[in-house]
N, C-alpha and C positions, 0 to 999 in steps of 0.2 A: 358539275363537281369533279368529274374525272379530268376535264380540261384544266381546272384550277390546280389539281394535284400534279399534272404533267408540267404545267408552267412553272410551278414551284420546284419540281425536280430538275428542270433544265437550268434554273437560276442558280442553284446551289453550286454546281461545278464551276460555272463561270465566275462566281464570287470568289471561290477558293483559288482559282487561277489568278484573279486580280490581286488577291491578298498577298501572294508571293512577291508581287512587284514592289511591295512596301517593306520587304525584308531589309533590315539594317537602317530603316528610316529613323527609328527612335534613338535618341542620344540622352543618356543620363550621366551627369557629372556629380560625383560625391563631394560634398562640401566639408571644409575644415572648420566651419563656423556654425553657430546656432541658427535655427530657423528664422528668428527675428533679425539677426545680423545679415543673413543672406537676402531676406526680403528688402531690408534697408539698402543693401548694396545693389540689388536689381533696380530699384527705383532710381537710384542715383546714376547708375551706369547706363540705363536706357537713355536718359536725357543727354549724358555726355557722349553717347555714340550716335547722336543725330536722330534718335527715334523718340516716340512718346508712348506713354501708357494710355491706351484708349479705353481700357476697362480693367478692373481688378475684381475678381470673384473669390470671395473667401469661402472656399468649399468646405473647409473644416467647420466653420460656423454653421453653415447650412446643414451639414451632416450631423452636427451635434444635436439637432432636433430629433434625430432618430436614435440617439444614445451612443453614437459612434464618436469616440474622441480621436481627433485627427488634426494635425497641423498641415494645411494644404491651401495654397493660393495659386490661382490661375491668372496670369497676366495676358491681356491681349495687347500686343505692341506692334508699332509700325511707324512708317514715315509716309505721309500722303503723296509726297513728290515721287518717291520710289514706287509706291503702289500704283500711281497713275501710269507709269511706264509699262506695267504688265496688264493693267486693266484695259489699256488701249489695244492690247493684242487680243484679249479674250475676257469678257466679263465674268466668265465662269470661275476665274481665279478667286473671286470673292468668297468661295467656299473655304479657301485656305489662307487668305490674306485679309486683314492683318494676321500676324503670326501669333502663335500660342506658346507661352513659356510657363512651365509649371514648377513651383517650388513646393516640396513636400517632405515630410519625415516618414521613414519606413517604420516597421514594427519595432526595431531596436532603438529608435530615436535618432538615427542618422539622417541628416538633411541632404536632399538631392535637388538638382536643377535639371529639368528634363524638357525636351522639345523634339519635334519631328523635323527632319531636314527638309527645308523648303524645296531643294532640288529634287528630292524623291517625290514629294507630294505634287509638285508642279510639272514633273516630267510627263505626266499623262496628257498634257496639252500639245506636246510635240511641236514646240515653237522655239526657235533659236533665241529670240529676244527674251522670252520668258525664262529660258534655261540660263542665259547669262546673268540675269538679275537674281535668279534663284541661287546660283553659285555664290554670288556676292553675299546674299542673305545667309547662306550656310556659314560663311566665315564670320559674319557679324554675330550670329547666334552662338557659334562656338566660342568666340572671344568673350562675349557677354557672360555666358554660362560659366566659363572657366574663371573669369575675373571675379564674378559674384561669389563663387565657391571658395576662393582663396582668402 
């Protein structure tokens, strides 16, 4: 029992240190459109930017079962050809690829498009090829989020 407590105690500081490496990873763009219009734009723009929606999770609908009213959709998006380039380097990238793009409304009803920067998430692999692709993906997500929000 003491060994388990000591193991837990040593894990907490290392997790806290790792958490700081993700500072600035989250990007949220405030939209000038309704939740429905942003969702429609995301679906259209993903395809126009050479990607595909691999999954769509209506989190608002799921959470409504608990009584929470929320507009929130998580998109899993990517391009298998691009994914192949980084999966060839390290299969562990599968934890972060395909990418996640989240459209939601806040408590005041304002719609946002949010994502984590792939370059930050994938930097932990310390691989130059992965880093180059991740930088390109940062730009794609930035463009996509901003276009969907306008």
